[in-house]
C-alpha positions in Angstrom: 20.2 9.9 -7.9 20.5 13.4 -9.2 19.8 16.6 -7.5 17.0 17.0 -9.8 15.4 13.8 -9.5 15.5 14.0 -5.7 13.8 17.6 -5.9 11.1 16.1 -7.9 10.5 13.0 -5.4 10.8 15.4 -2.5 8.0 17.8 -4.3 5.6 14.7 -5.0 5.8 14.1 -1.4 5.3 17.6 -0.1 1.6 17.0 -0.2 -0.5 15.4 2.6 -2.4 13.1 0.6 0.2 12.2 -1.7 2.4 11.2 1.2 -0.3 9.3 2.9 -0.8 7.4 -0.3 3.1 6.7 -0.7 3.1 5.5 3.2 0.2 3.2 2.6 1.8 1.6 -0.5 4.9 1.0 1.4 2.7 -0.7 3.9 1.4 -3.1 1.6 4.3 -4.1 -0.4 4.6 -6.3 -2.3 0.9 -6.9 -2.9 -0.1 -3.5 -3.5 -3.6 -1.7 -3.4 -6.3 -1.0 -6.4 -6.8 2.5 -7.1 -10.4 2.5 -5.7 -9.3 0.9 -2.5 -6.8 3.6 -2.0 -9.4 6.3 -2.6 -11.5 4.6 0.0 -8.9 4.1 2.4 -7.9 7.6 2.3 -11.1 9.3 2.1 -10.2 10.7 -1.3 -12.3 11.1 -4.2 -11.5 8.8 -7.1 -10.7 11.6 -9.5 -8.5 13.5 -6.9 -6.7 10.1 -6.0 -6.1 9.7 -9.9 -4.4 13.3 -10.1 -2.1 12.4 -7.0 -1.2 9.1 -8.4 -0.3 10.7 -11.7 2.2 12.9 -9.7 3.5 10.1 -7.7 4.0 7.8 -10.8 5.9 10.7 -12.6 8.2 11.0 -9.7 9.1 7.2 -9.9 7.6 6.5 -6.5 5.0 4.2 -7.8 3.7 2.1 -10.4 0.6 0.9 -11.4 -0.2 -2.3 -13.1 -3.4 -3.1 -14.9 -5.3 -6.3 -13.7 -8.4 -6.9 -15.6 -10.5 -3.7 -15.0 -8.5 -2.4 -12.2 -4.9 -1.0 -11.7 -2.9 -2.1 -8.9 -0.6 0.6 -7.4 2.8 -0.5 -5.8 5.5 1.6 -4.2 8.8 1.8 -5.9 11.0 1.1 -3.1 14.0 1.2 -5.1 13.4 5.2 -5.5 12.9 5.4 -1.9 16.0 3.6 -1.3 18.0 6.0 -3.7 16.5 9.3 -2.3 17.4 8.3 1.1 20.8 7.2 0.2 21.2 10.7 -1.8 20.1 12.5 1.5 22.5 10.5 3.7 25.4 9.8 1.3 27.9 12.0 3.3 26.3 11.5 6.6 28.0 12.9 9.5 31.4 13.5 7.6 32.2 9.9 7.6 32.1 9.6 11.5 30.3 6.2 11.9 29.8 6.7 15.4 27.4 9.7 14.5 25.4 7.8 11.7 24.9 4.6 13.8 21.5 5.9 15.5 20.5 7.1 11.9 21.4 3.5 10.5 19.6 1.7 13.3 16.4 3.9 12.7 16.4 3.2 9.0 16.6 -0.7 9.6 13.1 -1.1 11.3 12.5 -4.5 9.8 14.5 -7.6 10.4 17.4 -8.4 8.3 17.0 -11.7 6.5 19.3 -14.3 8.2 22.1 -16.2 6.4 21.3 -19.8 4.8 22.2 -22.2 7.5 25.3 -23.4 5.5 26.8 -20.3 5.6 26.6 -19.6 9.2 
């Protein structure tokens, strides 16, 4: 990720409704959430949520996919990963012991286990 991209992504998240929207979409991966449901869950008018979704989409944080008459929005986890890696790329000057707590905190989900024939 380039510096300009990181600034655009961070700027998109630097507003409470957009941050809440993105976090909600991350929690609903991989199924996504329809735009109207996002507005309802966040108690935001539909025209307001549309403006926020457009900003998040331009920053590459979300994508919308039309299903019949509604648009299902999903978080772009790759963009979140790229931003996180960009921010911590030179973490702790290469001192692994200093980065260990950060890496532990960034792995809240269980890692997939290896197939039995590889263990």
